[in-house]
N, C-alpha and C positions, 0 to 999 in steps of 0.2 A: 503494499498499499502504498503512497505516495506520503513525504513529510506532512504538506501539509491537510490533506485529508483528512490521515491521522490525528492532525493539533485538532481538526475544529472538533471527529467526531469525540476523542477521551476532554473536552472540556464540555461541547456543548449535549454530547449524547451521552454521558459515562455507563450510565445502567444496559444502554443495548452496545455500548464500544467492549465492555471489559469480555465477557463473555467470545468476543471475536478475538481480542486477545489472546486469551488463555487454551483458543485453540491454533494458536500459529505456531511454527514452528520455526522461529528466528533465531539465528545464532548468537552468540556472544560477539564473532567480530560484526555481524549485517548491522545489529543492534547500537553497537558504538560508534563505527563509523558513520550508517546512515542516519544517526538519529542524535545522540548522546552529543558525541563532538561538535556539528553545528549548531544547536540549542543553547547549551552550556557556554558556549563562550559568547550569544546576546548579552546577557551582563555585564561580562568584564568588559567590553570593548565600550558599550555605554557606559560603564561607570570611568570609564578610563577618558573616553572625551567627553564626558560632561563638567568632572572634575579639571583636565588637565586644559581643553580650550574653550568652553564657556565658563567654567565657571563652579561654585558654591556658593550659596548666599543661608547666611546666617542671625540669626536676627540680634541686632545689638552691634554686630560683628561688622557686618558686609562682606562682597562677593571679594572671594579669594579663592586662588585656582591652585588645584595639589601640585607640586614640582611634578616634571618632566619623568624624572626616574624617581620615584617614591609611587606617581601613578602604574609606572609602566609595571612597578614590581607587584603592585600589588593585584594589577589585571593578569598577571601571568599565572603568583599564586595563584588568583581565584579563582582564576581558569583549571589549573594542574587539580586542583583539590575539588573542583565541582564533580571534578568524573572521576577521581579518589573515591569520594565520599560519597557517588553514588551503588558501589563496588560494595564499601562498609557496609552501610546500610542495609543493602540487599543480603548480604551475611548476615546481618542481625534480624532479617524478618522469617530469614531461612530454618535459623536457630532456634525464633521463637515457637514457631508452627506448633509443632507438637505438643505445646504448656500450653495453644488455646484449642485444642483439637482439630487444628491443621496437619496438612501432609507436609514434609519436607518434599526440597522442587526446587534446586537453585534455578536454573532457569526461569521457572516462573517466579519466581522473589528477583528475581535480578530485573525482570518484564514491570511487576508492581512498585520495584525503588523510581524506574528510568520514569515511566507514563506517569507516576503523579505528581513528578516535581516539572509535568510538562508548564502547565501554568507559573508555576514561579520563574524558572528559565524564560518561558513568554513575555512575562509581564516584566523581565528584568531588563526589554528598552524603556523601562520609563525610568530605568537610573540614570540616562542621562540630562536629565533636567531635574534641581532639588525638590523643585514643588511637585513635580510627580511621581518622585521615587516613593512616597509616601504610601502611594495608591500600589508601589510592588508588592506591598505587602500585604496584600487582596488574591494575589496570584498563589502564594504561598499557602495561604490558611486556607482555599479552595482545594488546594492541592494534598490536601490534608485530609477532607472531601472524598478527593477520591481515589485516598490509599485507605481508608473504610470502608469504600463498596468496590476496592479490589482485590481486598485480603480475602472474603471467605468465598468469591468465584476462583481466581488462581490458585491462595494456597488449603482451600478446600476446610476451612474454618468455620466451625457450626455462626449460625448469624448473631447469635442470644452471646457469642465469646469478640464478636466484630467491635466490637466498643474498646472492650479493653486487653484485647491483643495490638488497635490502632494506637493507644493510650502508650501503651509501652514500648512500643518504636514511635515512635513521637518523642517519648523520653527522651529514647536513647541516640533520637537524632538531634537533638536540644543539644547535649552534650556532645556529641561532635561537632555541631554546628560553633560550640561555646572553646571547645581547645581549638578548630580550625582556626577563630577569630582570633586568638590568643596570640596563636604561633603566627598570624600573618600579623599582627601587632610590632610582633617583636622581628619583623622580616622587615615587612616593608617602613618601619621604623628608621631603618640604619639606612635607605634609600640606596640598597646593593645592584639596582639595574642599571648599565651605563652602553654606550654604544660601543662601547671596544669588547665586549663581554665576547658576543659570537665571531668579528674576527682576531680576537685572539687565540679560540678557540679554534677557528679554519685554520690558522700560520702554523698550531700547535699539529693539527693532520696533516698537515703538507710536510712535515719533519717528521714526524714521528712514524709513519709509514704504516702500509693495512693488519698489521698484523697480531702487536701483541703493542699496548700503549706503556709507556711510564705510568708506571700506576700514580708516583705523585702528582701525572698531571691532569688538566684536566680530564681531557679525554681519557686518559688510564682509570681515574676516577671511577668516570660513568662507566668505566668498560668494568669497574670491581661493581659498583653496584647493581649492576645488570646483573654478574654472577650470584651478589647477595638475595634480589629478586628473584633468582630464576628456586635457591633453596630454599625460598619462603613459600614459593609456588607450589613446590614438591611439598611440603609442609601442608597448605590448605589447602591440595587432592586428596593425602595420607587422610585429611580429619572429616573431609568430606566422605570419605569410605567409610571408615571408621564411623559414623552415625551419630557421633558423640557431641551435643549441640555445645557444652564447653568447650570443647577441643577445635570443635572450627569456627568457635569467636576469637577464641584465644588465638588462631592462626591468622587470623585478617588483620589482628590488634598490631599480632606481628610484623604480620604483611606491610601495613603501614607505617606503622615504623622504618622499618626495616626501609622504606623509599622515603622517607623526610631524612632520615639520617643518613641518607647517604653511601646506606649498604650494612650501618651498626645500629645497635637499639644504646641511645645515649639515657640513663638516667640523672637530671641534673641535681648538683647538689643542693644539702638540705638549706633551708633559709638561716639556718646558723650558723651556717658555713659565710651565705653572701653577705650576712649583717654586716660582720665587722670590715666590712670595704665601704662602707657608708659612713663618715666622720663626725666627728661632731658641730664641724663650720665647716664653708667651701666657700670658694670665691669669697672670702671674708665676711662667711654672713652666719648668721647661728642656728643651729635644724629647730624648726618651729612646729615641724608632721614626721610621719615617717610610717612605713606599713613593708612588709615584706610577705611575701603568699607564694604558696607553690601549689600548682594547681593543674588540673587535666586528668587523664586515667592512664591505665596500664598502658605501657608502649609507648607513651605520648603524653611525658609531663613538661613542663614550664616551672624556673624557678625566678623571683622577682623581687628584689627589694629597693626600696624608691624615700626618698626625703624630701622637704620640702625646705627652703631657706630665704630668709628673708628679711630687713629691716628699711626703714621708711620706704622708697620708692623702689627700692633692690630685690627684687624675687627672684631663684631658680629655683629649679626642679633636677635634682639627679635621679638616673634611675637604671640602677645596673641590671641585666638580664643574664639569666642560662638560657638558653634558646634547647639545651637537652634535645630531646628526637629530631629536632627541626635542623641541631645544625650540619647535617650535609649541604644543607641548598647555601647557607654561610659560607662552610667550605668550597665549594663550586665557583660561588660566586668571588672567593679571594683569590685562587687560584686562576681565577679567568680572565686577572688583570681591568676588573670593572672600572671605569671614570668616565666623568662626564662632568660638564662645567654650564655653567645659567648666567644671565647676569641682565640686570633690567635697572629702570630708576631709580625701583625700590631695593634695589637690594642681589644679591647672590647667592648661588649653591653650588658645590663640587664633592666629586666624590674620586677619592685617587686612593692614593699608599704612601704611606711615609713611616719610615724605616720597617716596613712589611707589612706595618699593620693596615686595614683598610678604615678611609677613615672619614667620616662627611661632613660638611660646613653648611653652615645658611647662614648667610648674615642680611643684618639692614644697614639702609642707608641713613635713613630718617630715623633712628632713635628708638626703634623698634624693636622686637626680639631676636636673640640669636642662639646658633645649635650647635653644638660638636658633638659629635660623635664618633666610637672608636673601636672596632672589631677586635676581640685579642682568641690567639687559638680557634681561629673558625670556629665558635661558638659559644663568649662574652660577649654580649654588646653594653659597653659604658655610655648612656649618654647624656647630656647635661643642657637645658633650656634656661635660657636667662631674661627677664626685661631689667635692663635699667644695667646690666651688665655687659662690657665690651665680649665678641668672640675672643680677644685674644686671654681676657682673662680666664674664660672656661676651658680654652684648651689649656693654661698655666694650671688651673684647678686639676682637671679632669689629671693634667700630669703629674701632678703632686701627689696623687693614690697610689696605692701597692698596685699598682698594673701587675709588674712582674709576677708578685706571687699571687695574681687571679691566673694569670695567664699558666701556669703553673698547673692547675687544678684540672686544665683540657683532658685528659685520659681520664679524671676521676669517673665513676661511675659508666665508661664504653665498653659494651659489652661489643667482641667481633660474632 
């Protein structure tokens, strides 16, 4: 069936369309290429165009434009995680089926996950304008209704248990969304995608040869990650054959962790280890508030400690994050030699390397906010944002932290 026809039918006539979907024998490859990949791209592309070129308008703040580097980073990350999230959600749907009187069927579970997301993906086009982006939520809510209708028909769950089945799946999806959001904020905050990334990888490819790349190069890391994902896939297949729902869910989470960790599973350091890096004074200002947390779910956790420093008209926020399971993205970005630079009448923004570390600077020309971010050990992100404090003072203050000690913890919690 044509993609437009399927979108129209599942959104407008779901009760009639779900039985048709249930009877289809669409392969995972066809479903992914012919439906998921094009539709999942709508929201990230619209958000990127709207945020970067049109701008976002906030009450009492006005219109601002998302920096090109940060916007592109989040667009790519959102797109990848939309696709990954579909497969994780399908594993959850399949694993929970017996608990609600349904029948396990991975192919049907994937179809439920994919087609329930249809209205949310289509409504993602509204993200291009701030005024319309809130309406995109309606699409996501309608997707919950489609999920409720689809579970009994495809997973053969009794109708009386469909509500409970839907609620539990939705709760799992919410947790998944929160984790992805936290990871996205940590990754996107550093502005790690620049124009040099792809060209740097291409140059390395030409020099390294087609057979085996240097394992410490960007393509080598991708190659190693591919091997790790192949092993994870074998474990997921074994878990599925075993018929053990717990084993299947654990294998799915392990596969997600392997993807985000660049072929490794990384448990972030505890908040007690992170808090000592947050000083009582910073940039000459006293600490006025602070908090620390370690959040996520098994296989995908993030630690973060932050504090606010203020006095008179000066205010600085210091945030130190251990990206944990998402450290693979930072490692590839760092090895690819990302760089970028932008400047206009209001300020400037630069991303590059200093002393082998990836750094991001954002400065105002009119006394506005300044920001300095540095990535340590392809894992830790230290970010300082200040109002009334010069960019140079922020860089000096960050340099005064025990960065070497924090960087020395890069292998803590790593499981290959």
